[in-house]
C-alpha positions in Angstrom: 27.9 -19.1 4.7 25.6 -21.9 5.7 24.3 -20.0 8.7 23.6 -16.9 6.6 21.6 -18.9 4.1 19.7 -20.6 6.9 18.9 -17.3 8.6 17.7 -15.8 5.3 15.5 -18.9 4.7 14.0 -18.7 8.2 13.4 -15.0 7.9 11.7 -15.4 4.5 9.5 -18.1 5.9 8.5 -16.1 8.9 7.8 -13.0 6.9 5.8 -15.1 4.4 3.7 -16.7 7.1 3.1 -13.3 8.8 2.1 -11.8 5.5 -0.1 -14.7 4.6 -2.0 -14.3 7.9 -2.4 -10.6 7.3 -3.8 -10.9 3.8 -5.8 -14.1 4.2 -8.7 -12.5 6.2 -10.2 -9.6 4.2 -13.6 -10.1 5.7 -12.5 -9.8 9.2 -12.5 -6.0 9.2 -15.6 -3.7 9.5 -16.0 -2.3 6.0 -18.1 0.8 5.8 -20.6 1.4 2.9 -19.1 3.2 -0.1 -21.1 6.3 0.6 -20.0 6.6 4.3 -18.3 9.7 5.6 -15.5 9.7 8.1 -17.0 11.2 11.2 -15.3 13.3 13.9 -13.7 10.9 16.5 -12.9 8.1 13.9 -9.9 7.1 11.9 -10.8 6.0 8.3 -9.1 4.1 5.6 -10.0 4.8 1.9 -9.6 2.8 -1.3 -8.3 5.8 -3.2 -5.4 8.1 -2.9 -5.9 11.4 -1.1 -8.8 10.2 1.0 -10.9 9.4 -2.1 -12.8 6.3 -3.1 -14.9 4.1 -0.7 -14.3 3.9 3.0 -12.7 0.5 3.7 -12.6 0.9 7.5 -13.9 3.4 10.0 -13.3 3.0 13.7 -13.6 5.0 16.9 -11.5 2.8 19.2 -8.3 0.7 18.9 -8.5 -1.8 16.1 -6.6 -4.9 15.0 -7.5 -7.3 12.2 -7.1 -7.2 8.4 -8.4 -4.9 5.8 -7.0 -4.8 2.3 -7.3 -2.4 -0.6 -6.3 0.7 1.3 -4.6 3.6 -0.4 -5.0 6.4 2.2 -5.7 6.8 5.9 -6.9 9.8 8.0 -7.2 10.5 11.8 -10.3 12.6 12.6 -10.0 12.0 16.3 -11.1 14.5 18.9 -8.4 16.5 20.7 -7.8 14.5 23.9 -4.5 14.6 25.9 -2.8 11.2 25.6 -5.4 9.6 23.3 -5.8 11.6 20.0 -3.0 10.3 17.8 -3.1 7.0 15.8 -0.2 4.6 15.4 -0.9 2.2 12.6 0.8 -0.8 10.9 0.3 -2.9 7.8 1.8 -4.1 4.6 2.3 -2.3 1.2 1.9 -4.6 -1.8 4.2 -3.7 -4.7 3.2 -6.8 -6.7 6.5 -8.7 -6.6 7.3 -7.7 -3.1 5.9 -6.3 0.1 7.1 -3.7 2.7 5.9 -3.3 6.2 4.5 0.1 6.8 4.0 1.9 10.2 3.3 5.5 11.1 1.8 8.0 13.5 -1.0 10.4 12.5 -1.9 13.6 14.4 -5.7 14.4 14.7 -7.2 16.7 12.1 -8.0 20.0 13.6 -11.7 20.6 13.2 -11.1 24.4 13.1 -8.5 24.3 10.2 -9.5 24.9 6.6 -8.5 21.7 4.7 -6.8 18.7 6.2 -4.3 19.3 9.0 -0.7 18.4 7.9 0.3 15.1 9.5 -3.3 13.9 10.0 -3.5 11.8 6.9 -1.3 9.7 4.6 -1.5 8.3 1.0 0.3 5.0 0.6 2.6 4.4 -2.4 0.7 1.2 -3.5 -2.3 -0.9 -2.3 -2.0 -1.6 1.4 -3.4 -4.0 3.9 -3.8 -2.6 7.4 -3.4 -4.8 10.5 -3.7 -2.4 13.4 -4.4 1.1 14.6 -4.1 2.3 18.2 -5.0 5.5 19.8 -2.3 7.2 22.0 -0.4 10.3 22.9 1.6 12.7 20.8 3.7 11.5 17.9 7.3 11.9 18.8 9.5 14.3 16.8 11.2 11.4 14.9 8.0 9.5 14.3 6.9 9.9 10.7 3.4 9.7 9.2 4.7 6.8 7.1 7.8 4.6 7.5 8.4 1.7 5.1 10.4 -1.3 6.0 12.8 -3.3 3.8 11.4 -5.2 0.8 10.2 -8.7 1.5 10.0 -10.8 -1.7 7.2 -13.3 -2.1 
């Protein structure tokens, strides 16, 4: 019983420290102007659901840092073998608890009408992103969004 309690306490402290580091640096990310448009070759994070609101982050290359206030994310990368999918990570803030979020986004086909399925995601609550990395195809079991277990603050 004592080891279980100690492990839970250590896990909670580690999660809290990691989360504090993620959310403590909102100015570290490149925030685009509210009237910016997500250009071909970029991935972009938006303040609103369904790719609406202001652009909170727009990047061409790999990125790590901290940007908060994100509700949706899109991959407008160019088709390029081995380098046109985005793997991202961050934390979803539910108010009384957080959940780690990860996922893989396909590139949006520029010839499709509307957004290509799997190229964008809307988060269930306000999210802080911590990284996005360009790479190869998303595997068949790799979802556009995967939520971890709740971590209570």
